[in-house]
C-alpha positions as CSV (number, residue, x, y, z in Angstrom):
1,X,98.2,60.5,97.0
2,X,96.7,63.1,99.2
3,X,98.7,66.3,99.9
4,X,99.4,65.1,103.5
5,X,100.5,61.6,102.6
6,X,102.8,62.8,99.9
7,X,105.0,64.7,102.3
8,X,108.2,63.0,103.3
9,X,107.9,61.4,106.7
10,X,111.2,62.4,108.2
11,X,112.5,65.3,110.3
12,X,112.6,68.4,108.2
13,X,115.1,71.1,108.6
14,X,113.4,74.5,108.6
15,X,115.4,75.6,105.6
16,X,113.5,78.9,105.1
17,X,114.1,79.9,108.7
18,X,117.8,79.0,108.6
19,X,118.1,81.0,105.4
20,X,116.5,84.0,107.0
21,X,118.8,83.7,110.0
22,X,121.8,83.5,107.7
23,X,120.9,86.9,106.2
24,X,119.4,88.8,109.2
25,X,119.4,91.9,107.1
26,X,123.0,92.6,107.9
27,X,122.3,91.2,111.5
28,X,120.3,94.3,112.4
29,X,117.4,91.9,113.3
30,X,119.6,90.4,116.0
31,X,120.3,93.8,117.5
32,X,116.5,94.5,117.6
33,X,116.0,91.3,119.7
34,X,118.8,92.2,122.0
35,X,117.2,95.6,122.7
36,X,113.9,94.0,123.7
37,X,114.3,94.7,127.5
38,X,110.9,93.1,128.4
39,X,111.8,89.9,126.5
40,X,115.2,89.7,128.2
41,X,113.7,90.3,131.6
42,X,111.1,87.6,131.2
43,X,113.6,85.0,130.0
44,X,115.9,85.9,132.9
45,X,113.1,85.4,135.3
46,X,112.1,82.1,133.8
47,X,115.7,80.8,133.9
48,X,116.2,81.8,137.6
49,X,113.0,80.0,138.6
50,X,113.9,76.9,136.6
51,X,117.5,76.9,138.0
52,X,116.2,77.2,141.5
53,X,113.8,74.2,141.0
54,X,116.5,72.1,139.4
55,X,118.9,72.8,142.2
56,X,116.3,71.8,144.7
57,X,115.3,68.6,142.9
58,X,118.7,67.3,141.7
59,X,121.4,68.5,144.1
60,X,124.2,67.6,144.5
61,X,124.3,66.4,140.9
62,X,125.9,68.6,138.3
63,X,123.5,70.5,136.1
64,X,123.9,71.1,132.4
65,X,122.0,73.4,130.0
66,X,121.7,73.9,126.2
67,X,121.0,77.2,124.4
68,X,119.4,75.9,121.2
69,X,119.9,78.5,118.5
70,X,122.0,80.7,120.7
71,X,122.8,83.6,118.4
72,X,125.5,85.7,120.1
73,X,124.9,83.8,123.3
74,X,122.4,85.9,125.3
75,X,120.2,83.2,126.8
76,X,123.1,80.8,127.4
77,X,124.9,83.5,129.3
78,X,121.7,84.3,131.2
79,X,121.7,80.6,132.3
80,X,125.4,81.1,133.3
81,X,124.5,84.2,135.4
82,X,122.1,82.1,137.5
83,X,125.2,80.2,138.8
84,X,123.3,76.9,138.8
85,X,124.9,75.1,135.9
86,X,128.2,73.4,135.7
87,X,128.2,73.1,131.9
88,X,126.4,75.1,129.3
89,X,126.4,74.5,125.5
90,X,125.5,77.3,123.1
91,X,124.5,75.7,119.8
92,X,124.4,78.0,116.8
93,X,124.2,77.3,113.0
94,X,125.3,80.7,111.8
95,X,129.1,80.9,111.7
96,X,129.5,84.7,112.4
97,X,127.0,84.5,115.3
98,X,128.7,81.4,116.7
99,X,132.0,83.3,116.7
100,X,130.3,86.2,118.4
101,X,129.1,83.8,121.1
102,X,132.6,82.6,121.6
103,X,133.8,86.2,122.0
104,X,131.0,87.0,124.5
105,X,131.9,84.0,126.5
106,X,135.5,85.2,126.7
107,X,134.4,88.8,127.5
108,X,132.5,87.5,130.5
109,X,135.0,85.0,131.8
110,X,132.6,82.1,131.3
111,X,135.0,79.8,129.4
112,X,135.1,77.2,132.3
113,X,131.3,76.6,132.0
114,X,130.2,77.6,128.5
115,X,131.1,75.9,125.2
116,X,129.9,76.7,121.6
117,X,128.9,73.9,119.3
118,X,128.7,75.3,115.8
119,X,126.3,73.8,113.2
120,X,122.7,72.9,112.7
121,X,121.1,71.1,115.5
122,X,119.7,68.6,113.0
123,X,123.3,67.5,112.3
124,X,125.2,68.3,115.5
125,X,123.0,66.7,118.1
126,X,122.6,63.3,116.4
127,X,126.3,63.0,115.7
128,X,128.0,64.3,118.8
129,X,129.2,61.7,121.3
130,X,131.0,64.0,123.8
131,X,129.2,65.0,127.0
132,X,128.5,68.7,127.4
133,X,131.0,69.0,130.3
134,X,133.9,68.0,128.1
135,X,135.4,70.7,125.7
136,X,134.9,69.6,122.1
137,X,137.7,68.9,119.7
138,X,137.4,71.0,116.6
139,X,138.6,69.9,113.2
140,X,140.4,72.4,110.8
141,X,137.2,73.1,108.9
142,X,135.4,74.0,112.1
143,X,133.2,70.9,112.4
144,X,133.3,69.2,115.8
145,X,134.9,65.8,115.8
146,X,133.1,62.9,117.4
147,X,134.6,61.6,120.6
148,X,133.9,58.2,122.1
149,X,134.6,59.2,125.7
150,X,132.0,60.4,128.1
151,X,128.6,59.0,127.5
152,X,125.9,61.3,126.2
153,X,123.6,62.4,129.0
154,X,120.5,64.6,128.5
155,X,120.7,68.2,129.3
156,X,118.9,69.3,132.4
157,X,117.6,72.4,130.7
158,X,117.1,73.6,127.1
159,X,116.4,77.2,126.5
160,X,115.6,78.6,123.0
161,X,113.9,81.4,121.2
162,X,112.8,80.1,117.8
163,X,109.5,81.9,117.7
164,X,108.2,84.3,115.0
165,X,105.1,86.4,115.0
166,X,103.0,83.4,114.0
167,X,104.8,81.2,116.6
168,X,106.0,78.4,114.4
169,X,107.4,80.1,111.3
170,X,111.1,79.9,112.4
171,X,110.9,76.1,112.7
172,X,110.4,75.6,116.5
173,X,108.4,72.4,116.0
174,X,110.7,70.4,113.7
175,X,113.8,71.7,115.5
176,X,112.6,70.6,118.9
177,X,111.1,67.4,117.5
178,X,114.5,66.4,116.0
179,X,116.4,67.4,119.2
180,X,114.0,65.4,121.5
181,X,114.7,62.3,119.4
182,X,118.4,62.4,120.2
183,X,119.9,61.4,123.6
184,X,120.7,65.0,124.4
185,X,117.1,65.9,125.3
186,X,114.7,63.9,127.3
187,X,111.0,64.8,127.4
188,X,110.8,63.7,131.0
189,X,114.1,65.0,132.3
190,X,114.9,68.1,130.3
191,X,113.2,71.3,131.3
192,X,112.2,73.3,128.2
193,X,112.0,77.1,128.0
194,X,109.6,78.0,126.6
195,X,107.5,75.1,127.9
196,X,104.4,75.6,125.9
197,X,102.5,78.1,123.8
198,X,99.0,78.8,122.4
199,X,97.9,80.6,119.3
200,X,95.1,83.1,120.0
201,X,92.9,84.4,117.2
202,X,90.2,87.0,116.8
203,X,88.0,87.7,113.9
204,X,88.2,91.2,112.6
205,X,86.4,93.7,110.3
206,X,88.8,95.9,108.3
207,X,88.3,97.1,104.7
208,X,91.8,98.6,104.9
209,X,93.4,95.2,105.7
210,X,91.2,93.4,103.2
211,X,92.3,95.7,100.4
212,X,95.9,95.2,101.5
213,X,95.5,91.4,100.9
214,X,92.8,91.2,98.3
215,X,92.8,94.7,96.7
216,X,89.0,95.1,96.4
217,X,85.9,93.5,97.8
218,X,83.7,94.2,94.8
219,X,84.0,93.7,91.0
220,X,85.1,97.3,90.4
221,X,87.5,99.8,91.9
222,X,86.3,103.3,92.7
223,X,87.3,104.7,89.4
224,X,85.4,102.1,87.4
225,X,88.2,99.7,86.5
226,X,87.0,96.1,86.6
227,X,88.9,93.8,89.0
228,X,89.8,90.6,87.1
229,X,87.7,87.6,88.2
230,X,91.0,85.7,88.3
231,X,92.3,87.9,91.1
232,X,89.0,87.8,93.0
233,X,88.7,84.0,92.9
234,X,92.3,83.3,93.6
235,X,92.8,81.9,97.1
236,X,95.9,84.2,97.6
237,X,98.8,83.3,99.9
238,X,98.6,80.9,102.9
239,X,101.4,82.8,104.7
240,X,100.1,85.4,107.1
241,X,101.3,88.9,107.0
242,X,103.2,90.0,110.1
243,X,102.4,93.6,111.1
244,X,101.6,95.8,114.1
245,X,97.9,95.9,114.6
246,X,98.0,98.7,117.2
247,X,98.0,101.5,114.7
248,X,95.1,100.0,112.8
249,X,93.1,99.7,116.0
250,X,94.0,103.2,117.2
251,X,93.2,104.8,113.8
252,X,89.8,103.1,113.7
253,X,90.8,101.1,110.6
254,X,90.2,97.7,112.3
255,X,87.7,96.3,114.7
256,X,87.6,93.0,116.4
257,X,84.2,91.3,116.1
258,X,84.8,88.2,118.2
259,X,86.1,87.2,121.5
260,X,89.7,85.9,121.8
261,X,89.8,82.2,121.0
262,X,92.7,79.7,121.5
263,X,93.0,78.0,118.2
264,X,96.2,75.9,118.6
265,X,98.1,74.7,121.6
266,X,101.6,73.3,121.7
267,X,103.3,71.5,124.6
268,X,106.9,71.6,123.3
269,X,107.9,68.5,125.4
270,X,105.4,66.5,123.3
271,X,107.1,67.6,120.0
272,X,109.1,64.3,120.0
273,X,105.9,62.6,118.8
274,X,105.0,63.4,115.2
275,X,101.6,65.0,115.2
276,X,98.7,63.2,113.6
277,X,96.9,64.7,110.6
278,X,93.9,65.4,112.8
279,X,96.0,67.6,115.2
280,X,97.0,69.7,112.2
281,X,93.4,70.8,111.5
282,X,90.7,72.0,113.9
283,X,87.2,73.2,113.4
284,X,86.6,76.4,115.3
285,X,83.5,78.4,116.5
286,X,84.3,81.9,117.6
287,X,81.8,83.8,119.7
288,X,80.8,87.0,117.9
289,X,80.6,90.3,119.8
290,X,77.3,91.7,120.7
291,X,76.2,95.2,119.4
292,X,73.2,97.0,120.6
293,X,70.4,97.4,118.1
294,X,67.4,99.6,118.1
295,X,64.3,98.0,119.7
296,X,62.6,95.7,117.2
297,X,65.4,96.1,114.7
298,X,67.5,93.2,113.3
299,X,70.9,92.5,114.8
300,X,73.7,94.7,113.6
301,X,75.4,93.2,110.6
302,X,79.1,93.5,109.9
303,X,81.6,92.2,107.4
304,X,84.1,89.7,108.7
305,X,87.3,90.2,106.6
306,X,89.7,87.7,108.3
307,X,91.6,86.5,111.3
308,X,94.2,88.2,113.4
309,X,96.3,85.9,115.5
310,X,99.4,86.0,117.9
311,X,101.1,83.8,120.4
312,X,101.0,83.5,124.2
313,X,104.1,81.6,125.2
314,X,104.6,80.3,128.8
315,X,108.3,80.3,129.4
316,X,108.2,78.6,132.8
317,X,105.6,78.3,135.6
318,X,103.5,81.4,134.9
319,X,106.1,83.6,133.1
320,X,104.5,84.5,129.9
321,X,105.2,86.5,126.7
322,X,101.9,87.6,125.3
323,X,101.6,89.4,122.0
324,X,98.0,90.5,122.4
325,X,97.8,93.7,120.3
326,X,95.6,95.4,122.8
327,X,98.1,94.8,125.6
328,X,101.0,95.6,123.4
329,X,99.5,99.0,122.5
330,X,99.5,99.9,126.2
331,X,102.9,98.6,127.1
332,X,106.3,97.6,125.7
333,X,107.0,98.1,122.0
334,X,108.9,95.5,120.1
335,X,109.5,95.2,116.3
336,X,110.9,91.7,115.9
337,X,107.6,90.2,117.1
338,X,104.3,91.6,115.8
339,X,100.9,90.0,115.1
340,X,99.8,88.0,112.2
341,X,96.9,88.6,109.8
342,X,95.2,86.5,107.2
343,X,92.2,87.6,105.2
344,X,89.5,85.3,103.9
345,X,89.3,85.1,100.0
346,X,86.0,86.9,100.3
347,X,84.3,89.0,103.0
348,X,81.6,87.2,105.0
349,X,78.5,89.0,106.5
350,X,77.8,88.2,110.1
351,X,75.4,89.5,112.7
352,X,76.8,90.8,116.0
353,X,74.3,89.0,118.2
354,X,76.7,86.9,120.3
355,X,76.3,83.9,118.0
356,X,79.0,81.6,116.5
357,X,81.2,82.0,113.5
358,X,82.5,78.8,112.1
359,X,85.9,78.5,110.4
360,X,88.9,76.2,110.5
361,X,92.6,76.4,111.3
362,X,95.5,74.4,109.8
363,X,99.2,74.1,110.2
364,X,102.1,72.2,108.6
365,X,104.9,72.9,111.1
366,X,106.0,76.0,109.0
367,X,102.8,78.1,108.7
368,X,99.3,78.5,110.1
369,X,96.4,79.4,107.9
370,X,92.6,79.6,108.2
371,X,89.8,78.6,105.9
372,X,86.0,78.8,105.7
373,X,84.2,75.5,105.9
374,X,82.8,75.9,102.3
375,X,86.3,75.7,100.9
376,X,86.1,71.8,101.2
377,X,83.7,71.8,98.2
378,X,86.4,73.3,95.9
379,X,88.5,70.1,96.3
380,X,85.8,67.7,95.1
381,X,87.2,67.7,91.6
382,X,90.5,66.1,92.8
383,X,88.8,63.4,95.0
384,X,90.1,64.7,98.3
385,X,86.8,65.3,100.1
386,X,86.6,61.9,101.7
387,X,89.8,62.5,103.7
388,X,89.1,66.1,104.4
389,X,87.2,65.5,107.6
390,X,90.4,65.0,109.5
391,X,93.3,65.9,107.2
392,X,94.4,69.5,106.8
393,X,93.5,71.2,103.5
394,X,96.2,72.0,101.1
395,X,97.6,75.4,101.8
396,X,96.1,78.1,99.5
397,X,98.4,79.0,96.7
398,X,98.3,82.0,94.4
399,X,97.2,81.0,90.9
400,X,96.9,84.6,89.5
401,X,100.4,86.0,90.0
402,X,99.0,89.1,91.7
403,X,99.3,88.0,95.3
404,X,102.6,86.1,94.7
405,X,104.2,88.9,92.7
406,X,102.9,92.0,94.5
407,X,103.9,92.8,98.1
408,X,100.9,93.4,100.3
409,X,102.1,96.9,101.0
410,X,101.9,97.5,97.3
411,X,98.4,96.2,97.0
412,X,97.3,98.6,99.7
413,X,98.8,101.5,97.9
414,X,96.9,100.9,94.7
415,X,94.6,103.8,93.7
416,X,92.5,104.2,90.6
417,X,92.0,107.8,89.5
418,X,91.7,109.4,86.1
419,X,94.8,111.0,84.7
420,X,94.3,113.1,81.6
421,X,94.4,112.8,77.8
422,X,97.1,111.3,75.7
423,X,95.5,110.9,72.3
424,X,97.9,110.1,69.5
425,X,100.9,109.3,71.6
426,X,102.4,106.2,73.3
427,X,103.1,105.8,77.0
428,X,105.9,103.9,78.7
429,X,105.3,102.9,82.3
430,X,108.1,102.0,84.6
431,X,106.3,100.1,87.4
432,X,105.5,96.7,88.9
433,X,101.7,96.8,88.6
434,X,98.9,96.8,86.1
435,X,96.8,99.7,87.2
436,X,98.8,102.6,86.0
437,X,99.1,101.2,82.5
438,X,95.3,100.6,82.6
439,X,94.6,104.2,83.6
440,X,96.8,105.5,80.8
441,X,95.1,103.3,78.2
442,X,91.7,104.6,79.4
443,X,93.1,108.1,79.1
444,X,93.5,107.9,75.4
445,X,97.0,106.8,74.7
446,X,97.3,104.8,71.5
447,X,99.6,102.3,73.0
448,X,100.9,101.7,76.6
449,X,104.0,99.6,77.2
450,X,104.8,98.4,80.7
451,X,108.4,97.9,81.7
452,X,108.8,96.1,85.0
453,X,111.6,94.2,86.7
454,X,109.6,91.6,88.5
455,X,109.1,88.3,86.7
456,X,105.5,88.3,87.7
457,X,104.8,91.8,86.3
458,X,103.7,90.5,82.9
459,X,100.9,88.2,84.0
460,X,99.5,90.9,86.3
461,X,99.4,93.6,83.7
462,X,98.0,91.3,81.0
463,X,95.2,90.1,83.3
464,X,94.2,93.7,84.1
465,X,94.2,94.6,80.4
466,X,92.1,91.6,79.3
467,X,89.5,92.1,82.0
468,X,89.0,95.7,81.0
469,X,89.0,95.0,77.2
470,X,92.2,96.9,76.6
471,X,94.3,94.1,75.1
472,X,94.9,96.0,71.9
473,X,96.4,99.0,73.6
474,X,98.6,97.5,76.3
475,X,101.9,95.6,75.9
476,X,104.3,94.1,78.4
477,X,108.1,94.5,77.8
478,X,109.7,91.2,78.5
479,X,113.6,90.9,78.7
480,X,115.5,91.1,76.6
481,X,113.4,93.1,74.1
482,X,110.0,91.4,73.5
483,X,106.7,93.2,73.5
484,X,104.0,90.8,74.6
485,X,100.3,91.3,73.8
486,X,97.8,90.1,76.5
487,X,95.9,86.9,75.7
488,X,92.2,86.6,75.5
489,X,91.9,83.7,77.9
490,X,93.9,82.1,80.6
491,X,94.1,78.5,81.8
492,X,93.0,77.6,85.3
493,X,96.6,76.8,86.2
494,X,97.7,80.3,85.4
495,X,99.2,79.9,81.9
496,X,97.9,82.0,79.0
497,X,96.5,80.4,75.8
498,X,98.4,81.1,72.6
499,X,100.5,84.0,73.8
500,X,103.5,84.1,76.1
501,X,102.5,85.4,79.5
502,X,105.9,87.0,80.3
503,X,106.5,84.6,83.2
504,X,109.7,82.6,82.6
505,X,109.7,78.9,83.3
506,X,111.6,77.6,86.3
507,X,115.3,78.0,85.7
508,X,114.8,80.2,82.7
509,X,116.5,83.6,82.8
510,X,117.2,83.3,86.6
511,X,120.5,85.2,86.3
512,X,120.1,87.3,83.2
513,X,116.9,89.4,83.4
514,X,118.3,92.5,81.9
515,X,116.8,94.4,79.0
516,X,118.3,94.9,75.6
517,X,117.4,98.6,75.4
518,X,118.5,99.0,71.7
519,X,116.3,96.0,70.8
520,X,113.4,97.3,72.9
521,X,113.7,100.8,71.3
522,X,113.5,99.2,67.8
523,X,110.4,97.3,68.8
524,X,108.7,100.5,70.2
525,X,109.6,102.4,67.0
526,X,107.9,99.6,65.0
527,X,104.8,99.7,67.1
528,X,104.2,103.5,66.6
529,X,106.2,104.7,63.7
530,X,107.0,108.4,63.8
531,X,105.2,108.9,67.2
532,X,106.6,110.2,70.4
533,X,106.3,108.6,73.8
534,X,105.4,109.9,77.3
535,X,107.1,108.2,80.2
536,X,105.5,107.6,83.6
537,X,106.9,106.0,86.8
538,X,105.6,104.6,90.0
539,X,107.6,104.8,93.2
540,X,107.5,100.9,93.3
541,X,109.5,99.6,90.4
542,X,111.4,96.4,91.2
543,X,111.0,93.6,93.6
544,X,112.3,95.4,96.7
545,X,109.2,95.5,98.9
546,X,111.0,96.3,102.1
547,X,113.1,99.1,100.6
548,X,112.0,102.7,100.7
549,X,111.3,104.1,97.2
550,X,114.7,105.7,96.7
551,X,116.1,102.3,95.7
552,X,113.2,101.9,93.2
553,X,113.8,105.4,91.8
554,X,117.5,104.7,91.2
555,X,116.7,101.6,89.1
556,X,113.9,103.4,87.3
557,X,116.1,106.5,86.5
558,X,118.8,104.2,85.1
559,X,116.4,102.2,82.9
560,X,114.7,105.4,81.7
561,X,118.0,107.0,80.7
562,X,119.1,103.8,78.8
563,X,115.8,103.5,76.9
564,X,115.6,107.2,76.1
565,X,119.1,107.2,74.7
566,X,118.3,104.1,72.5
567,X,115.1,105.8,71.3
568,X,116.9,109.1,70.7
569,X,119.4,107.3,68.4
570,X,116.4,106.3,66.3
571,X,115.0,109.8,66.2
572,X,112.2,109.0,68.6
573,X,111.4,111.4,71.4
574,X,110.6,110.6,75.0
575,X,108.9,113.1,77.3
576,X,109.3,112.0,81.0
577,X,106.1,113.8,82.1
578,X,105.4,111.5,85.0
579,X,108.9,110.6,86.3
580,X,109.7,113.5,88.6
581,X,109.8,113.4,92.4
582,X,111.0,115.6,95.2
583,X,113.2,114.2,97.9
584,X,111.7,115.5,101.1
585,X,112.8,115.4,104.7
586,X,111.8,116.1,108.3
587,X,113.7,115.9,111.6
588,X,112.3,113.5,114.2
589,X,112.7,112.6,117.9
590,X,112.6,108.9,118.7
591,X,115.0,107.3,121.1
592,X,113.5,103.9,120.5
593,X,114.1,104.1,116.7
594,X,117.5,105.6,117.1
595,X,118.6,102.8,119.5
596,X,117.3,100.1,117.3
597,X,120.0,100.8,114.7
598,X,122.9,101.3,117.1
599,X,125.7,98.9,118.2
600,X,125.4,97.8,121.8
601,X,126.5,100.6,124.2
602,X,129.2,100.5,126.9
603,X,126.6,100.0,129.6
604,X,125.8,96.3,130.5
605,X,122.8,97.1,132.7
606,X,120.1,96.1,130.1
607,X,121.6,92.6,130.0
608,X,122.0,92.1,133.7
609,X,125.7,92.9,133.7
610,X,126.6,90.8,130.7
611,X,129.1,92.2,128.2
612,X,127.7,91.2,124.7
613,X,129.6,93.7,122.6
614,X,131.3,91.0,120.5
615,X,128.2,91.2,118.4
616,X,129.1,94.8,117.5
617,X,131.6,93.4,115.0
618,X,128.6,92.3,113.0
619,X,126.8,95.6,113.0
620,X,126.6,96.7,109.3
621,X,126.4,100.4,110.0
622,X,124.0,102.7,108.1
623,X,123.2,101.9,104.5
624,X,124.4,104.5,102.1
625,X,120.8,105.4,101.1
626,X,119.6,105.4,104.7
627,X,117.6,102.8,106.7
628,X,114.3,101.6,105.4
629,X,111.7,102.1,108.2
630,X,108.0,101.4,108.8
631,X,107.3,104.5,110.9
632,X,103.6,104.1,111.5
633,X,103.9,101.9,114.6
634,X,106.3,104.4,116.2
635,X,104.1,107.4,115.4
636,X,100.9,105.8,116.5
637,X,102.5,104.5,119.7
638,X,103.8,108.0,120.6
639,X,107.4,106.7,120.2
640,X,108.3,109.2,117.4
641,X,107.4,112.8,116.9
642,X,108.3,115.3,114.3
643,X,110.8,118.0,115.3
644,X,110.8,120.3,112.3
645,X,108.8,121.5,109.3
646,X,109.1,119.5,106.1
647,X,112.1,120.5,103.9
648,X,112.8,119.8,100.3
649,X,116.2,118.3,99.7
650,X,116.4,118.0,96.0
651,X,114.3,117.4,92.9
652,X,114.7,114.0,91.3
653,X,113.7,114.2,87.6
654,X,115.0,113.0,84.3
655,X,117.3,116.1,84.0
656,X,119.1,114.4,86.9
657,X,120.5,111.8,84.5
658,X,122.3,114.4,82.4
659,X,123.5,116.1,85.6
660,X,124.9,112.8,86.9
661,X,126.7,112.2,83.6
662,X,128.2,115.7,83.7
663,X,129.2,115.3,87.3
664,X,130.8,111.9,86.6
665,X,132.8,113.4,83.8
666,X,134.2,115.8,86.4
667,X,134.8,113.1,88.9
668,X,132.0,114.3,91.2
669,X,128.4,113.5,92.1
670,X,125.1,115.3,92.0
671,X,124.5,116.8,95.4
672,X,121.4,118.1,97.2
673,X,121.6,119.8,100.6
674,X,119.2,121.4,103.0
675,X,119.4,122.8,106.5
676,X,116.5,121.8,108.8
677,X,115.7,124.2,111.7
678,X,114.6,122.0,114.6
679,X,113.8,125.1,116.7
680,X,110.6,125.4,114.6
681,X,107.9,122.8,115.3
682,X,106.4,120.8,112.6
683,X,103.2,122.8,112.9
684,X,105.0,126.1,112.7
685,X,105.4,127.9,116.1
686,X,108.7,128.3,117.8
687,X,109.6,125.7,120.4
688,X,110.2,127.2,123.8
689,X,112.9,126.0,126.2
690,X,110.5,123.9,128.2
691,X,109.5,121.8,125.1
692,X,113.1,121.3,123.9
693,X,113.6,117.9,122.5
694,X,116.4,115.6,121.4
695,X,116.7,115.2,117.6
696,X,117.7,111.7,116.6
697,X,117.6,111.8,112.8
698,X,115.8,112.7,109.6
699,X,112.9,110.9,107.8
700,X,113.0,110.9,104.0
701,X,110.5,110.2,101.3
702,X,109.7,110.8,97.7
703,X,106.9,113.1,96.9
704,X,105.7,113.2,93.3
705,X,106.4,116.5,91.6
706,X,103.0,117.6,90.3
707,X,103.5,121.3,90.0
708,X,102.9,122.4,86.4
709,X,102.1,118.8,85.4
710,X,99.4,118.5,82.7
711,X,98.3,115.2,84.4
712,X,96.1,114.7,87.4
713,X,97.5,112.7,90.3
714,X,94.5,112.7,92.7
715,X,95.5,109.6,94.5
716,X,98.8,110.9,95.6
717,X,99.4,111.1,99.3
718,X,100.9,114.2,100.9
719,X,103.3,112.3,103.1
720,X,104.3,115.3,105.2
721,X,100.7,115.8,106.2
722,X,100.3,112.1,106.9
723,X,103.3,112.1,109.2
724,X,101.9,115.1,111.1
725,X,98.5,113.3,111.7
726,X,99.3,109.5,111.8
727,X,95.8,108.6,113.1
728,X,93.9,110.9,110.8
729,X,92.4,110.2,107.3
730,X,95.7,110.7,105.4
731,X,97.8,109.0,108.2
732,X,96.2,105.7,107.3
733,X,98.3,105.6,104.2
734,X,101.4,105.3,106.4
735,X,100.4,101.6,107.0
736,X,101.7,100.7,103.5
737,X,104.6,103.1,103.2
738,X,108.3,102.8,104.1
739,X,110.5,105.8,104.7
740,X,114.2,106.5,104.6
741,X,115.9,107.2,107.8
742,X,119.2,109.0,108.3
743,X,120.4,108.9,111.9
744,X,122.6,111.4,113.7
745,X,125.7,110.1,115.3
746,X,125.2,112.2,118.4
747,X,121.6,113.4,118.8
748,X,121.5,117.1,119.8
749,X,118.8,118.7,122.0
750,X,116.7,121.0,119.9
751,X,116.1,124.4,121.4
752,X,118.6,123.9,124.3
753,X,120.4,127.1,125.4
754,X,123.6,127.6,123.5
755,X,123.1,124.7,121.1
756,X,122.8,124.8,117.3
757,X,119.2,123.7,116.6
758,X,119.9,123.0,112.9
759,X,120.4,119.7,111.2
760,X,122.1,119.4,107.8
761,X,121.0,116.7,105.4
762,X,123.2,115.9,102.3
763,X,122.1,113.6,99.5
764,X,124.5,112.7,96.7
765,X,124.0,110.5,93.7
766,X,127.0,109.3,91.7
767,X,127.2,107.2,88.6
768,X,129.3,104.6,90.3
769,X,128.6,105.1,94.0
770,X,124.7,105.4,93.8
771,X,122.9,107.2,96.6
772,X,124.6,108.4,99.8
773,X,122.5,110.2,102.4
774,X,123.9,111.6,105.6
775,X,122.6,113.8,108.4
776,X,124.7,115.8,110.8
777,X,124.0,118.2,113.7
778,X,124.5,121.9,113.1
779,X,125.0,123.9,109.9
780,X,127.9,122.6,107.8
């Protein structure tokens, strides 16, 4: 069977999308969408136009509408506000959101018109026999009962917002396809909002983004470490990365080298017909830009690193939502929709002479990916070439563990600098990557042991070690207490020959991935009898790619303490020379960022008079350790500015473990506190009254403590300086960083007459409570 023919030919529920919606990061993602004023305005405009047209065409017949995937009911209530519809159904699969939609209907007095159907559209629409105008009967378990009365008639309008940054990743195609195959939607009668959408792509040149996806373009890193051929030849991931391209363009880290090109087009009314294989794959020819060359010189050559793409959705009759990054950089900022980026497996040289660059686009209802034409040859060995002329290629899958097991932010943060000398000692690395163990082994340590929480940590470390001929000096600690030596050779499928690769089989150790520290200490003592160990840590330690490093540090500190105690019981010393960090902070001003994490306010003006505050019951509040924020888009877009100098809150080092234990014995927690003076600008001078600003919160980060360290950390970023100059050389590092964010409950205006311009930040760490970070106005 070919890859395409082996797929089940039946409507597929977008399980991944539904799973994401069920989590929603504590429903904060839903609040982010509600605060998108431009999106709300465009949807309201489209609904008003459609309602007016339907009234003109179908009066005096009663009109009905469906809000497919209603969330808390925003779009369904927008339809209600038009006054054109006699019955509106809000269909939502997530129970808490469905309940919030019911509450918002009551808040606005729309019970006579609006009804909530709870459940997946894949199940509810085929099974329901009650017309939308009749209130449903609900069984005790909350599932609507079927009713034989009232024949099913198609809705006059169906509004939905099932789009992600790559257009189709939230399941808009299979969801609408299944719905259009039921009597509730009719492709000729039902008006769909959005009506259609195109995917627009541009080729780009960006070493920064290429390193983020592929780590390196050449066979070696700057410090001389050899990049394993397995990593370089691996096709990587077929899922595009969603990120804001505006900061990369503004900082000069990315350049478009082709004109915009429509690569895919979807008329959502046609989704009822299953697409042919040919429609899932298209050959493309993008027109390259033209660069002026000196007279008589060859055309300017550039490296094409990949494809950036986004959607342009027509909601209704000329009302568009366009995610073009150039237009977005000049106008409205939103975080729930970004752009998508996919890098080619290798860079391609092209001449900027206005010629054509040929590549291909594929999609499978869930994802969009791009390939170079030469990739067809790589499938000759499985006999697929004959059908490749029309069928989409199999999506690229990571075969080396690096791309599957390492977040792209992490790949971009990889640096390769010499450290120092560790002759005669052993090194223990707490981290999720293979480069720090490699650097330590090259610095003279007799043995380096890597302790990581990710299940893919082992294969990555082992591949680095083998490629750089350091197999004898690097081990991977695999739970519960096994030390694994890298193999000499690896099979094409990814498995190692003769030696366990540290990657558990499917179903193995899925729940119990903890270390037996006593057993691991015994194994370490056997490896280097009578020797001491130095401990090093990276700010990325476990598989929490979207968390700011404080969460990683907490896990690392706990594991280091446990292992040090177990080694100490055997008379083996551990010197944590590379495990100390400083918790730093700076006050900031950003109404947009502050609002993004707030419950809905009393004012209903942003939602055209609708009261949607029932959703506030789902607001999770602030995490104890602070929000995890990607601040670069806010800084580069002028939506966030620093409001104070950098302040040090507390030192986080191995002595903290003893302090935590002592504090726990006294029923207390370790506490760090600092007072930030927001009357002093980040660059030093006093802020006069005319430049007074509103302080919304405090940004937090971990800065490695290198004062007095015998080791060189040349690749470390000074995050305070990077924040101060987000589009400068150091600011580029912000693209792969996440910061903690502690918000003030009531933002004070810094420098205002009679106000206290200080902000107090308190960070506490307890043995049972973990981290608690809070910011408050004034000196406490």
